[in-house]
DOPATI-601016 format. One record per residue (C-alpha): residue number from 1; residue in three letters; x negated, y, z negated. Coordinates in Angstrom, 3 decimals, padded with zeros to 6 digits. Each point is the difference from the previous one (the first is absolute). Layout:
DOPATI-601016
(node NUM, ALA, (X, Y, Z))
...
This chain:
DOPATI-601016
(node 1, UNK, (-083.769, 145.968, -111.221))
(node 2, UNK, (001.757, -000.694, 003.273))
(node 3, UNK, (001.823, -002.569, 001.260))
(node 4, UNK, (-002.276, -000.599, 003.137))
(node 5, UNK, (-003.000, 000.296, -002.357))
(node 6, UNK, (000.539, -002.798, -002.200))
(node 7, UNK, (001.250, -002.140, 003.372))
(node 8, UNK, (-003.394, 000.798, 001.236))
(node 9, UNK, (-002.056, -000.639, -003.515))
(node 10, UNK, (002.569, -003.510, -000.336))
(node 11, UNK, (-001.190, -001.192, 003.619))
(node 12, UNK, (-003.499, 000.908, -000.749))
(node 13, UNK, (000.004, -002.231, -002.887))
(node 14, UNK, (001.363, -002.831, 001.045))
(node 15, UNK, (-001.810, 000.139, 003.174))
(node 16, UNK, (-003.403, 000.366, -001.961))
(node 17, UNK, (001.139, -002.883, -002.331))
(node 18, UNK, (001.302, -001.756, 002.164))
(node 19, UNK, (-002.864, -000.209, 002.620))
(node 20, UNK, (-002.165, -000.891, -003.217))
(node 21, UNK, (001.941, -002.975, -001.281))
(node 22, UNK, (-000.141, -001.323, 003.439))
(node 23, UNK, (-004.107, 000.720, 000.459))
(node 24, UNK, (000.673, -001.544, -003.630))
(node 25, UNK, (000.913, -003.231, 001.321))
(node 26, UNK, (-001.777, -000.601, 002.691))
(node 27, UNK, (-003.060, 000.249, -001.949))
(node 28, UNK, (001.283, -001.283, -003.209))
(node 29, UNK, (002.060, -003.434, 001.486))
(node 30, UNK, (-003.053, -001.333, 001.617))
(node 31, UNK, (-002.453, 000.261, -002.682))
(node 32, UNK, (002.363, -000.744, -002.876))
(node 33, UNK, (000.615, -003.707, 002.037))
(node 34, UNK, (-003.656, -000.032, 000.590))
(node 35, UNK, (-000.235, -000.078, -003.631))
(node 36, UNK, (002.876, -002.339, -000.922))
(node 37, UNK, (-001.098, -002.790, 002.956))
(node 38, UNK, (-003.820, -000.238, -000.649))
(node 39, UNK, (-002.143, -000.769, -002.667))
(node 40, UNK, (-003.465, 001.631, -000.150))
(node 41, UNK, (-002.002, 000.910, -002.968))
(node 42, UNK, (000.155, 003.882, 000.283))
(node 43, UNK, (004.292, -000.241, -000.432))
(node 44, UNK, (-000.202, 000.333, -003.013))
(node 45, UNK, (-002.036, 003.319, 000.095))
(node 46, UNK, (001.888, 001.081, 003.058))
(node 47, UNK, (003.547, -000.390, -002.078))
(node 48, UNK, (-001.147, 002.105, -003.268))
(node 49, UNK, (-001.131, 002.776, 002.691))
(node 50, UNK, (003.736, -000.228, 001.354))
(node 51, UNK, (001.404, -000.149, -003.357))
(node 52, UNK, (-002.211, 003.166, -001.013))
(node 53, UNK, (001.102, 001.715, 003.550))
(node 54, UNK, (003.815, -000.895, -001.300))
(node 55, UNK, (-000.270, 002.066, -002.984))
(node 56, UNK, (-001.904, 002.512, 002.022))
(node 57, UNK, (001.007, 003.936, -001.125))
(node 58, UNK, (001.409, 001.414, 003.393))
(node 59, UNK, (-002.346, 003.135, -000.763))
(node 60, UNK, (-003.319, -001.761, -000.279))
(node 61, UNK, (001.558, -001.489, 003.035))
(node 62, UNK, (000.098, 003.499, 001.892))
(node 63, UNK, (-002.942, 000.890, -001.297))
(node 64, UNK, (-001.904, -002.575, 001.142))
(node 65, UNK, (001.610, 000.882, 003.699))
(node 66, UNK, (-000.422, 004.009, -001.229))
(node 67, UNK, (-003.810, -000.731, 000.033))
(node 68, UNK, (-000.100, -002.549, 003.428))
(node 69, UNK, (001.696, 002.775, 001.787))
(node 70, UNK, (-000.902, 003.601, -000.494))
(node 71, UNK, (-002.271, 000.958, 002.015))
(node 72, UNK, (-003.007, -000.776, -001.271))
(node 73, UNK, (001.570, -003.157, -000.922))
(node 74, UNK, (-000.959, -003.858, 002.180))
(node 75, UNK, (003.202, 000.476, 001.891))
(node 76, UNK, (-000.145, 003.896, -000.136))
(node 77, UNK, (-000.687, 000.485, 003.928))
(node 78, UNK, (003.649, -001.652, 000.406))
(node 79, UNK, (001.527, 003.197, -001.326))
(node 80, UNK, (002.744, -001.907, -001.700))
(node 81, UNK, (000.160, 001.698, -003.602))
(node 82, UNK, (003.150, 002.233, -000.417))
(node 83, UNK, (001.989, -001.952, 002.279))
(node 84, UNK, (002.513, -002.988, -000.086))
(node 85, UNK, (-002.206, -002.801, 001.423))
(node 86, UNK, (-001.868, 001.240, -003.096))
(node 87, UNK, (002.435, -000.529, -002.101))
(node 88, UNK, (001.015, -003.485, 001.633))
(node 89, UNK, (-003.541, -001.020, -000.692))
(node 90, UNK, (-000.097, 000.671, -003.761))
(node 91, UNK, (003.083, -001.883, -000.272))
(node 92, UNK, (-001.068, -003.027, 001.639))
(node 93, UNK, (-003.023, 000.376, -002.355))
(node 94, UNK, (002.991, -000.419, -002.391))
(node 95, UNK, (002.392, -002.920, 001.072))
(node 96, UNK, (-002.062, -002.120, 001.856))
(node 97, UNK, (-001.519, -001.298, -003.949))
(node 98, UNK, (003.454, -000.906, -000.703))
(node 99, UNK, (000.963, -001.443, 003.708))
(node 100, UNK, (-003.089, -002.288, -000.264))
(node 101, UNK, (000.726, -001.116, -003.694))
(node 102, UNK, (003.851, -000.621, 000.342))
(node 103, UNK, (-000.971, -001.734, 003.563))
(node 104, UNK, (-002.636, -002.692, -002.071))
(node 105, UNK, (002.685, -000.017, -002.611))
(node 106, UNK, (002.474, -001.114, 001.911))
(node 107, UNK, (-001.554, -002.342, 002.358))
(node 108, UNK, (-001.751, -001.440, -003.279))
(node 109, UNK, (003.117, -000.578, -001.455))
(node 110, UNK, (000.961, -002.481, 003.603))
(node 111, UNK, (-001.239, -004.191, -000.632))
(node 112, UNK, (-003.168, -000.274, 001.425))
(node 113, UNK, (001.135, -003.351, 000.975))
(node 114, UNK, (001.690, 001.823, 002.595))
(node 115, UNK, (-002.798, 001.778, 002.243))
(node 116, UNK, (-001.698, -003.749, -000.091))
(node 117, UNK, (003.489, -001.053, 001.533))
(node 118, UNK, (-000.033, 002.517, 002.796))
(node 119, UNK, (-003.375, -000.722, 000.669))
(node 120, UNK, (000.481, -003.742, -000.023))
(node 121, UNK, (002.784, 000.441, 002.010))
(node 122, UNK, (-002.180, 001.509, 003.048))
(node 123, UNK, (000.697, 003.377, -000.646))
(node 124, UNK, (-002.507, 002.502, 000.587))
(node 125, UNK, (-001.340, 002.751, -002.074))
(node 126, UNK, (002.009, 002.997, 000.740))
(node 127, UNK, (003.637, -002.748, 000.455))
(node 128, UNK, (-001.033, -000.585, -003.675))
(node 129, UNK, (-000.497, 003.517, -001.388))
(node 130, UNK, (003.430, 001.074, 001.685))
(node 131, UNK, (001.870, -002.954, -001.917))
(node 132, UNK, (-001.468, 001.182, -003.370))
(node 133, UNK, (000.957, 003.291, 000.926))
(node 134, UNK, (003.294, -001.172, 001.086))
(node 135, UNK, (000.322, -002.009, -003.603))
(node 136, UNK, (-001.208, 002.647, -001.866))
(node 137, UNK, (002.210, 002.854, 001.425))
(node 138, UNK, (001.851, 001.334, -002.839))
(node 139, UNK, (-002.931, 000.841, -002.095))
(node 140, UNK, (-001.967, 001.206, 003.136))
(node 141, UNK, (003.198, 002.419, 000.096))
(node 142, UNK, (-000.704, 000.844, -003.473))
(node 143, UNK, (-003.303, 000.893, 000.957))
(node 144, UNK, (001.355, 002.447, 002.814))
(node 145, UNK, (002.053, 001.742, -002.717))
(node 146, UNK, (-002.545, 000.015, -002.570))
(node 147, UNK, (-001.950, 001.915, 002.424))
(node 148, UNK, (002.449, 002.714, 001.558))
(node 149, UNK, (001.080, 000.828, -003.648))
(node 150, UNK, (-004.213, 000.470, -000.998))
(node 151, UNK, (-000.300, 002.126, 003.095))
(node 152, UNK, (003.498, 002.070, 000.441))
(node 153, UNK, (-000.201, 001.227, -004.139))
(node 154, UNK, (-003.893, 000.721, 000.095))
(node 155, UNK, (-001.166, 003.594, -000.333))
(node 156, UNK, (-003.678, 000.344, -001.333))
(node 157, UNK, (-001.144, -001.301, 003.103))
(node 158, UNK, (001.785, 001.984, 002.578))
(node 159, UNK, (-000.644, 003.590, -001.920))
(node 160, UNK, (-003.680, -000.896, 000.277))
(node 161, UNK, (-000.366, -001.044, 003.589))
(node 162, UNK, (003.199, 001.455, 001.391))
(node 163, UNK, (-000.499, 003.504, -001.377))
(node 164, UNK, (004.072, 000.403, -000.177))
(node 165, UNK, (000.195, 002.229, 002.703))
(node 166, UNK, (003.279, 000.965, 001.311))
(node 167, UNK, (001.386, -001.352, 002.838))
(node 168, UNK, (-002.761, -002.412, 000.671))
(node 169, UNK, (-001.190, -002.283, -003.132))
(node 170, UNK, (002.854, 001.030, -002.358))
(node 171, UNK, (001.700, -003.139, -001.183))
(node 172, UNK, (002.920, -000.179, -002.933))
(node 173, UNK, (-002.350, -001.129, -002.688))
(node 174, UNK, (-002.225, 002.815, 000.438))
(node 175, UNK, (002.974, 002.566, 000.495))
(node 176, UNK, (001.419, -000.423, -003.104))
(node 177, UNK, (-003.102, 000.611, -001.561))
(node 178, UNK, (-000.877, 003.568, 001.417))
(node 179, UNK, (004.176, 000.524, -000.644))
(node 180, UNK, (-000.630, -001.153, -003.463))
(node 181, UNK, (-002.775, 002.616, -000.259))
(node 182, UNK, (001.965, 002.488, 001.553))
(node 183, UNK, (002.467, -000.435, -002.791))
(node 184, UNK, (002.535, -001.448, 002.949))
(node 185, UNK, (001.240, -002.627, -002.096))
(node 186, UNK, (003.330, -000.176, 001.542))
(node 187, UNK, (-001.909, -000.166, 003.530))
(node 188, UNK, (-002.194, -002.377, -001.783))
(node 189, UNK, (003.109, -002.462, -000.521))
(node 190, UNK, (001.652, 000.217, 002.763))
(node 191, UNK, (-003.698, -001.367, 001.759))
(node 192, UNK, (-000.189, -002.498, -002.927))
(node 193, UNK, (003.859, -001.151, 001.007))
(node 194, UNK, (-001.149, 000.121, 003.657))
(node 195, UNK, (-002.891, -002.702, -000.981))
(node 196, UNK, (001.797, -002.242, -001.884))
(node 197, UNK, (002.225, -000.234, 002.717))
(node 198, UNK, (-001.829, -000.784, 002.580))
(node 199, UNK, (-001.964, -002.487, -002.458))
(node 200, UNK, (003.234, -001.718, -000.385))
(node 201, UNK, (001.046, -000.467, 003.609))
(node 202, UNK, (-003.038, -001.515, 000.849))
(node 203, UNK, (-000.262, -002.180, -002.967))
(node 204, UNK, (003.720, -000.875, 000.441))
(node 205, UNK, (-000.766, -000.737, 003.775))
(node 206, UNK, (-003.059, -002.309, -001.174))
(node 207, UNK, (001.802, -001.693, -002.284))
(node 208, UNK, (003.211, -000.531, 001.923))
(node 209, UNK, (-002.583, -002.065, 002.502))
(node 210, UNK, (-001.920, -001.711, -003.316))
(node 211, UNK, (004.106, -001.385, -001.157))
(node 212, UNK, (000.746, -000.828, 003.675))
(node 213, UNK, (-003.210, -001.819, -000.109))
(node 214, UNK, (000.789, -001.712, -003.152))
(node 215, UNK, (003.616, -001.701, 001.536))
(node 216, UNK, (-001.898, -001.836, 002.652))
C-alpha cells in the first residue's frame, strides 16, 4: 500500500470519526444535561438504558443500523448502505450513549445548590445551563475523548455498514483487518501505527485543552 492510499484511508478515518463524535456531542450533551437537572419518575429507567448503551457491542450496533439501511429496511430508501454516512450513523449509535452517560455524571457531580443560586439570581434556563457546562468543562472534555476513542478504534460496525470498499469506505481499522487476512502483517502493523499516532495527536490536543482549563 502506497503513501497516497494510506493518506486517503487516514483522512477518511478522521472525517468519519470526527463527524460521528460531533453528532454524538450534539445529541448526547443536551440529553445528558436534561437527565442531570431534571427529576422525574422514569429517569432511572432511561439511565439504565443509557448505561446499557455504553456497553453496547459495536458489532450489534452495526447490525441494527444495517437492518435499518438495507433496501428492505425502514430507512432503505435513503440509499446510505455502504457509504461513509452509514458508518457515521453506526458510530453515533456507539458514541452517543457514552457522551450522555459522562455528561450526566459530570453535571451530577456539581453542587446542586449552584443551579438554584443561578436561577435565584435571575439567570434564564439557557444561561444556567451554560454556566453548568462551564463548571463541568473538564469532565465534558473527557467525554469528548471517550467518544472519539470509542469510534476511531471501531471495526465491527464499520465493516458491516461500510463494506470496506477501497477508496470509498475503507478506514484504518478495516484496512488493518484486510491486510492481516491477506497475511500482509508489515502493512497491518504500519496502519496500526498510523492509527495510534492519529489517536495520540487528537487526544493530545484535547488533553492540552483540559490541562489548560485546570489552570484557570
